[in-house]
N, C-alpha and C positions, 0 to 999 in steps of 0.2 A: 443430290448431294453425292460428293464423289471421294476414298478415303484421303484423300492429298487434301482438298479442300477439307473434310473435315478439320484435320490435324494443322494445320494452320488459323482456321479462325478460330481454336480452341485453345489454342496451347495455353503456359505460364507465364508468367514474368516479374520482374520486379526490382524496383532499385531504394536509394539509399538518402532520405534526404533529413538531415538536421539528426534528432534525435530520437525518428520511426522510418523505419522501412516500408515502402512496398510492396503489395503480390498481386496479381490477378487472382480474382477471384470468379468471376463471372464471366462470359464468354459474350461478343458483338454487340457492344464493344467493351475490355476488357473494364466491371471495376475496379477498386483498390483494397490491399488491406492495408491496413495498422498494426506496424508491430516495431515492437522495442531493439532503434539500430544496434545493442550492447549484446541482443545475446540472437540477433538474428542475422543470417544470411543471404545476400540476395539470390537467391530464384534464377537460375540460369536456365531456359525452355531449349530444349530441344528435343530434335524428332526424326527417328530414321522409323522404314519400312523394315515390317519385318519379310526374310526371305529363306526360307517360299515363305506364301502365306498364313496365318493362326488359323487355326477353323478357333474365332470366338467362343459357337456354341459348344464347341468342349472344352478347352479353355478357362474358361468365366466358372465355371463350377468349378474344378478341380482347384480355383486360385483358393473360391471362396470356401469351398473343404481343409485348403491345407490354413485361412489364414482360421478362419474358429479354431482348427487345433493347433494351432498358434499362440491366443487370447486367452484357451482354458488354460496354459503353461504360463498368461504374464500374471507374477502377482499385484503387479502395479509398475503407472508408469505419470510424467508430468510432461507441459512445455504449453503451448500458445496454439488457443482457440479461435480459429477469426468463420463466423458464420455469417450469412446472410438469408430470409429469409420472408418469404412476404407469408402475409399477415391476412387476417380479415380482408382478403382482396388488391393490398398497397404488403408492396417492396419492403421489407423494414431500410432504416439502419444498416450500416455492416459493423457488426462486434468481435473487440478482441478483446481475450482474456489467459490466463492464467490459469493453467485447469490444473488438477491434481484425480488420481482415482487409483483406487484398491479394487480391486477388482473380488477380493470373494473376500470374508463378508462385501460385497459392495458398496463404497463410499468417493463419495464427491467433492471437489471443494475450488468454485472457480471466482476469480475475480476480476472483473471489467478492466479494462484499461482504455477501451475506446467505447461509441463517440463522445463526446464530452459531458456532453445529461447524463453516465453510464457511469460516469467515471466513482471507480471508488465498489460501484456496489459488492457487494459478496454472499453467496451463496454457499453453501455448507448441509450437505445428508448425506447418514450415517443408518446402513440397513438394520433396523432393529433399537434407533437408540432417539429418543425423543418425539416418542409415540408413533415414530414410522415419521414424526412431520420433521419440513426444515428448513433451518437454520438463516434468516433474512440479513443482513445490513446494506439500504438502502444510497444510493449515490448523493450527496454533496449534502445540503443540511438536512435533510430529513433519517441520516444515517448517525448522528450524531448520540443518538439516544440509543445506544448498542444494535447490538441483534434483538430479531424480533422471532417467535414460533411460530412458522405457519403449516398449511396445508398445500402439498407438492403442487395441488392447482388451481393455487392461490395465486391469484396475478402478480404479487406480487413477487412470486419467485418466478414469473414467467413472462419479463418484460419482449415486448418485440422482438417472441420466439415462439414458435407453432411447436416446441420440445415442452417436458416438466424436465429438473434438474437432475427426474431420476432413471431419465429418457435420454443424457447425454454422454457423446463419451466415444469411443472406434467404438469399445460393444454397441455401444446403441444403432450406429453407424452400419455394422455387418448386421447385424436385423433386419433394419429397414432393407437392404440390396436384396438380403436372403426373401427378405416378402412380397419382394419387387419380383425378382422370380418365379416362386414359388406362386403367386398370382396370376401370369402369365403362363405358367406352365398344367395350373389346372383350366385357366379361362381355353387350352390347346393351341396358342397364337407362338408364333415362329420370329419370335425377337432375330434383329438384324443387329451384331452383336460385330463391332470394328476393335482389333487391337496393334499399339503402338506401345511403342517404349518412347518414355520423355523422360526429363530430371524434373522432381520437385523439391522441394526443397532443399536443389544444389545436391539431392537422391536420387539417382536412377530411382525409376519407378515402373511397371507395365500400367496401364491405358485402357481401362477397359469403355466403348460408347456402345450402348445398349440400345437403340429406339424400336420401342412395344407401338410398331406404329398401328394397329386395330383396335377401335377402343371399346372397350370393356368394366362393366360396374367396376371390378375391381381394383384396374393398373391407376399405380403409382402416379405416375408421370411420362409423357410421348417418348420422354428420350432421360438417361440413365446416365453417368459415366461416375468411373470410381476407378479411384490409384492406387496400384496398392507397393508399396514399399518393399523396392525386391531383396531386400536383405532383409528389414523388419519381417515379411510377410505379411505384413495387418495394411488395411481400410487410410489411407493416411490419409484422402479427398474423398469427395462426392459432389456431385452436382445432379440436380432434376431442375428439367424442362416439362412446360404446359408444349402443347403441338404449335406448330405457325398457321396461325389467322393469316385470312387472305394472303396478298402478298407480302407476308414475311417472311425470310429465310432463316427464322430461329422464332421457337415458343417464349413466350417469357419462362424469367424463372421460379422456380416453384420456394426450390430451399439447395441451398451451397456453404459448407464448414469442412474446413481441412484441424490438420492438428500436425503444429511446426515446431523444430526442436523437441524429439521428442527424446525422456528419460527414460529408459526401461528399467523392473524390478531395481529401483533404488531402494527401497524399504521404505514404504511411508509408513507413518504406525498411526494412531488413531485421533492422535495430537494435532496432526492435521489440518483433521476432521472435523477434530470437538472445538465450535465458536459459542 
């Protein structure tokens, strides 16, 4: 796979339609995100080649280190999270949710906007509160009775997701990418890393595409793609794929998560997360 071919196949795009806006989540062919038109601007795909070519093996560790430093100084953020994951061997429907996060002490709140069966589902967690359990309000008629308190690994708090609410957000994605790269380092592999400049959520980003071709027991994914917002210095999108099988040119998606319309350090207090 050439760099140009890779960039062409795995771009990001969006169109507004009625009361929602749609943007690309996956590649080959793109799936669609559902985002509120009032808050989400169209995503314009714009790809340029780095001249001279960027050394990805040097650039990605620097980007990760910078992101860790910036995240350590981030108090809170809010926006929308769009994710799609393969759970139990099946690719689940794409989810769009409002998300609010306080980094220290960690607290997170999400309210699902799509798909329709999960519309209105709310999850809230605050470190050290409610015996470190999660507050859950189910979607639809099941949520009429209000919030329930459950363990973080309770299925009610992990609908169609590989991750607990306590492992949700930009910080969790940063840890996921760090862990994937650490696993490759320990296995003494030499992943191929391609670098390109993109626009995602109508904001300039640097995109790193990591090919971990050599199989080993600790490998997270055959291909990992991560976008760092140029201004925020934080990872705002991550994709992970299995290796292609047979005549396939692209492996199956493991997971994809994006954060859009982000507002950083808005001053979120306990009231946002107390449910």
